[in-house]
N, CA, C and O atoms as a GROMACS GRO file, in nm:
protein
  248
    1UNK      N    1  -0.152  -0.826   1.038
    1UNK     CA    2  -0.065  -0.720   0.994
    1UNK      C    3  -0.140  -0.588   1.010
    1UNK      O    4  -0.260  -0.579   0.981
    2UNK      N    5  -0.070  -0.488   1.056
    2UNK     CA    6  -0.129  -0.358   1.080
    2UNK      C    7  -0.158  -0.288   0.947
    2UNK      O    8  -0.084  -0.306   0.850
    3UNK      N    9  -0.262  -0.208   0.944
    3UNK     CA   10  -0.297  -0.138   0.819
    3UNK      C   11  -0.190  -0.035   0.779
    3UNK      O   12  -0.180  -0.001   0.661
    4UNK      N   13  -0.114   0.013   0.874
    4UNK     CA   14  -0.008   0.109   0.841
    4UNK      C   15   0.098   0.044   0.753
    4UNK      O   16   0.155   0.109   0.666
    5UNK      N   17   0.123  -0.086   0.774
    5UNK     CA   18   0.220  -0.156   0.689
    5UNK      C   19   0.170  -0.163   0.545
    5UNK      O   20   0.249  -0.153   0.451
    6UNK      N   21   0.038  -0.181   0.529
    6UNK     CA   22  -0.017  -0.183   0.394
    6UNK      C   23  -0.001  -0.046   0.326
    6UNK      O   24   0.026  -0.038   0.207
    7UNK      N   25  -0.019   0.059   0.404
    7UNK     CA   26   0.002   0.194   0.348
    7UNK      C   27   0.148   0.215   0.309
    7UNK      O   28   0.176   0.276   0.205
    8UNK      N   29   0.239   0.167   0.390
    8UNK     CA   30   0.381   0.178   0.356
    8UNK      C   31   0.415   0.099   0.230
    8UNK      O   32   0.488   0.146   0.143
    9UNK      N   33   0.360  -0.022   0.220
    9UNK     CA   34   0.385  -0.103   0.101
    9UNK      C   35   0.331  -0.035  -0.024
    9UNK      O   36   0.395  -0.037  -0.130
   10UNK      N   37   0.213   0.026  -0.013
   10UNK     CA   38   0.155   0.096  -0.128
   10UNK      C   39   0.242   0.214  -0.168
   10UNK      O   40   0.260   0.241  -0.287
   11UNK      N   41   0.295   0.286  -0.069
   11UNK     CA   42   0.382   0.399  -0.100
   11UNK      C   43   0.511   0.354  -0.166
   11UNK      O   44   0.561   0.420  -0.257
   12UNK      N   45   0.567   0.240  -0.120
   12UNK     CA   46   0.689   0.188  -0.181
   12UNK      C   47   0.665   0.142  -0.324
   12UNK      O   48   0.753   0.154  -0.409
   13UNK      N   49   0.545   0.088  -0.352
   13UNK     CA   50   0.515   0.046  -0.488
   13UNK      C   51   0.504   0.168  -0.579
   13UNK      O   52   0.550   0.164  -0.693
   14UNK      N   53   0.445   0.275  -0.530
   14UNK     CA   54   0.431   0.397  -0.612
   14UNK      C   55   0.563   0.471  -0.627
   14UNK      O   56   0.592   0.524  -0.734
   15UNK      N   57   0.644   0.475  -0.522
   15UNK     CA   58   0.772   0.546  -0.522
   15UNK      C   59   0.881   0.453  -0.469
   15UNK      O   60   0.919   0.464  -0.352
   16UNK      N   61   0.932   0.363  -0.551
   16UNK     CA   62   1.033   0.269  -0.502
   16UNK      C   63   1.165   0.341  -0.472
   16UNK      O   64   1.194   0.445  -0.531
   17UNK      N   65   1.245   0.285  -0.381
   17UNK     CA   66   1.374   0.346  -0.351
   17UNK      C   67   1.468   0.334  -0.470
   17UNK      O   68   1.453   0.247  -0.555
   18UNK      N   69   1.565   0.424  -0.474
   18UNK     CA   70   1.662   0.424  -0.584
   18UNK      C   71   1.753   0.302  -0.573
   18UNK      O   72   1.769   0.246  -0.464
   19UNK      N   73   1.812   0.262  -0.686
   19UNK     CA   74   1.906   0.147  -0.680
   19UNK      C   75   2.025   0.173  -0.587
   19UNK      O   76   2.077   0.079  -0.527
   20UNK      N   77   2.067   0.297  -0.576
   20UNK     CA   78   2.178   0.328  -0.486
   20UNK      C   79   2.140   0.304  -0.340
   20UNK      O   80   2.220   0.253  -0.262
   21UNK      N   81   2.017   0.339  -0.304
   21UNK     CA   82   1.973   0.316  -0.166
   21UNK      C   83   1.959   0.167  -0.137
   21UNK      O   84   1.993   0.121  -0.028
   22UNK      N   85   1.909   0.093  -0.234
   22UNK     CA   86   1.896  -0.052  -0.217
   22UNK      C   87   2.034  -0.114  -0.198
   22UNK      O   88   2.052  -0.200  -0.112
   23UNK      N   89   2.133  -0.070  -0.276
   23UNK     CA   90   2.270  -0.121  -0.261
   23UNK      C   91   2.327  -0.083  -0.125
   23UNK      O   92   2.396  -0.164  -0.063
   24UNK      N   93   2.298   0.037  -0.079
   24UNK     CA   94   2.346   0.081   0.052
   24UNK      C   95   2.289  -0.006   0.164
   24UNK      O   96   2.362  -0.051   0.252
   25UNK      N   97   2.159  -0.030   0.159
   25UNK     CA   98   2.094  -0.112   0.263
   25UNK      C   99   2.148  -0.255   0.259
   25UNK      O  100   2.177  -0.313   0.364
   26UNK      N  101   2.160  -0.312   0.140
   26UNK     CA  102   2.214  -0.447   0.129
   26UNK      C  103   2.360  -0.453   0.175
   26UNK      O  104   2.402  -0.553   0.233
   27UNK      N  105   2.437  -0.349   0.149
   27UNK     CA  106   2.576  -0.344   0.196
   27UNK      C  107   2.585  -0.340   0.347
   27UNK      O  108   2.670  -0.406   0.406
   28UNK      N  109   2.498  -0.262   0.411
   28UNK     CA  110   2.497  -0.254   0.558
   28UNK      C  111   2.457  -0.389   0.617
   28UNK      O  112   2.516  -0.433   0.716
   29UNK      N  113   2.357  -0.453   0.558
   29UNK     CA  114   2.314  -0.585   0.607
   29UNK      C  115   2.427  -0.686   0.590
   29UNK      O  116   2.450  -0.768   0.680
   30UNK      N  117   2.497  -0.682   0.476
   30UNK     CA  118   2.608  -0.775   0.453
   30UNK      C  119   2.721  -0.750   0.553
   30UNK      O  120   2.781  -0.846   0.602
   31UNK      N  121   2.749  -0.624   0.583
   31UNK     CA  122   2.853  -0.592   0.681
   31UNK      C  123   2.816  -0.644   0.820
   31UNK      O  124   2.902  -0.697   0.891
   32UNK      N  125   2.691  -0.629   0.858
   32UNK     CA  126   2.646  -0.680   0.988
   32UNK      C  127   2.657  -0.832   0.994
   32UNK      O  128   2.702  -0.888   1.095
   33UNK      N  129   2.616  -0.900   0.887
   33UNK     CA  130   2.628  -1.045   0.885
   33UNK      C  131   2.774  -1.090   0.888
   33UNK      O  132   2.806  -1.192   0.949
   34UNK      N  133   2.861  -1.015   0.823
   34UNK     CA  134   3.004  -1.046   0.826
   34UNK      C  135   3.060  -1.032   0.968
   34UNK      O  136   3.137  -1.117   1.013
   35UNK      N  137   3.021  -0.927   1.039
   35UNK     CA  138   3.066  -0.909   1.177
   35UNK      C  139   3.015  -1.021   1.267
   35UNK      O  140   3.089  -1.069   1.354
   36UNK      N  141   2.892  -1.062   1.249
   36UNK     CA  142   2.836  -1.172   1.328
   36UNK      C  143   2.911  -1.302   1.299
   36UNK      O  144   2.941  -1.378   1.391
   37UNK      N  145   2.941  -1.327   1.172
   37UNK     CA  146   3.013  -1.449   1.135
   37UNK      C  147   3.154  -1.450   1.193
   37UNK      O  148   3.200  -1.553   1.242
   38UNK      N  149   3.223  -1.337   1.188
   38UNK     CA  150   3.359  -1.329   1.244
   38UNK      C  151   3.354  -1.353   1.394
   38UNK      O  152   3.437  -1.426   1.448
   39UNK      N  153   3.258  -1.290   1.461
   39UNK     CA  154   3.248  -1.310   1.606
   39UNK      C  155   3.213  -1.454   1.640
   39UNK      O  156   3.263  -1.507   1.739
   40UNK      N  157   3.130  -1.518   1.561
   40UNK     CA  158   3.088  -1.655   1.591
   40UNK      C  159   3.201  -1.755   1.565
   40UNK      O  160   3.225  -1.843   1.648
   41UNK      N  161   3.270  -1.742   1.453
   41UNK     CA  162   3.370  -1.842   1.415
   41UNK      C  163   3.508  -1.812   1.474
   41UNK      O  164   3.582  -1.905   1.507
   42UNK      N  165   3.545  -1.687   1.487
   42UNK     CA  166   3.679  -1.652   1.535
   42UNK      C  167   3.675  -1.612   1.682
   42UNK      O  168   3.764  -1.650   1.759
   43UNK      N  169   3.574  -1.538   1.721
   43UNK     CA  170   3.563  -1.494   1.860
   43UNK      C  171   3.580  -1.344   1.870
   43UNK      O  172   3.628  -1.279   1.778
   44UNK      N  173   3.540  -1.291   1.984
   44UNK     CA  174   3.551  -1.148   2.009
   44UNK      C  175   3.695  -1.114   2.043
   44UNK      O  176   3.754  -1.178   2.131
   45UNK      N  177   3.754  -1.014   1.977
   45UNK     CA  178   3.894  -0.980   2.007
   45UNK      C  179   3.910  -0.925   2.149
   45UNK      O  180   3.825  -0.852   2.200
   46UNK      N  181   4.019  -0.962   2.209
   46UNK     CA  182   4.044  -0.920   2.348
   46UNK      C  183   4.059  -0.768   2.359
   46UNK      O  184   4.019  -0.710   2.460
   47UNK      N  185   4.114  -0.704   2.257
   47UNK     CA  186   4.135  -0.560   2.265
   47UNK      C  187   4.005  -0.481   2.253
   47UNK      O  188   4.005  -0.360   2.278
   48UNK      N  189   3.895  -0.545   2.217
   48UNK     CA  190   3.766  -0.478   2.213
   48UNK      C  191   3.683  -0.504   2.339
   48UNK      O  192   3.573  -0.450   2.353
   49UNK      N  193   3.734  -0.585   2.431
   49UNK     CA  194   3.662  -0.618   2.552
   49UNK      C  195   3.689  -0.511   2.658
   49UNK      O  196   3.804  -0.474   2.682
   50UNK      N  197   3.583  -0.463   2.720
   50UNK     CA  198   3.598  -0.364   2.826
   50UNK      C  199   3.648  -0.430   2.953
   50UNK      O  200   3.608  -0.542   2.986
   51UNK      N  201   3.736  -0.362   3.022
   51UNK     CA  202   3.786  -0.414   3.148
   51UNK      C  203   3.693  -0.371   3.261
   51UNK      O  204   3.632  -0.264   3.256
   52UNK      N  205   3.684  -0.455   3.361
   52UNK     CA  206   3.601  -0.420   3.476
   52UNK      C  207   3.665  -0.305   3.552
   52UNK      O  208   3.787  -0.287   3.549
   53UNK      N  209   3.584  -0.230   3.619
   53UNK     CA  210   3.635  -0.117   3.695
   53UNK      C  211   3.536  -0.003   3.691
   53UNK      O  212   3.428  -0.014   3.633
   54UNK      N  213   3.573   0.103   3.752
   54UNK     CA  214   3.484   0.218   3.752
   54UNK      C  215   3.387   0.213   3.868
   54UNK      O  216   3.408   0.140   3.965
   55UNK      N  217   3.283   0.290   3.858
   55UNK     CA  218   3.188   0.303   3.968
   55UNK      C  219   3.104   0.178   3.990
   55UNK      O  220   3.059   0.153   4.102
   56UNK      N  221   3.084   0.101   3.887
   56UNK     CA  222   2.996  -0.016   3.902
   56UNK      C  223   3.055  -0.119   3.999
   56UNK      O  224   2.980  -0.189   4.068
   57UNK      N  225   3.187  -0.127   4.006
   57UNK     CA  226   3.250  -0.223   4.097
   57UNK      C  227   3.256  -0.174   4.241
   57UNK      O  228   3.284  -0.253   4.331
   58UNK      N  229   3.232  -0.048   4.263
   58UNK     CA  230   3.239   0.007   4.399
   58UNK      C  231   3.109  -0.007   4.475
   58UNK      O  232   3.106   0.013   4.597
   59UNK      N  233   3.001  -0.041   4.405
   59UNK     CA  234   2.871  -0.054   4.472
   59UNK      C  235   2.870  -0.188   4.548
   59UNK      O  236   2.891  -0.292   4.487
   60UNK      N  237   2.846  -0.185   4.679
   60UNK     CA  238   2.844  -0.312   4.754
   60UNK      C  239   2.721  -0.393   4.718
   60UNK      O  240   2.612  -0.340   4.697
   61UNK      N  241   2.740  -0.523   4.712
   61UNK     CA  242   2.631  -0.614   4.682
   61UNK      C  243   2.569  -0.662   4.812
   61UNK      O  244   2.640  -0.691   4.909
   62UNK      N  245   2.440  -0.671   4.813
   62UNK     CA  246   2.372  -0.713   4.936
   62UNK      C  247   2.330  -0.857   4.923
   62UNK      O  248   2.270  -0.912   5.015
   0.00000   0.00000   0.00000
């Protein structure tokens, strides 16, 4: 483990984050896990899938 991580841990022990920030971070993590679970069990919605086209399809393949 890098010594910078130890310095960060010491700073967090001296000045811990507020309960509101902890709730915010846990909420964001929960939202990300929820999106992963929906995509895994239900699948990616068709209306969020990009259609092929544009300049990338015009480049000839060698």
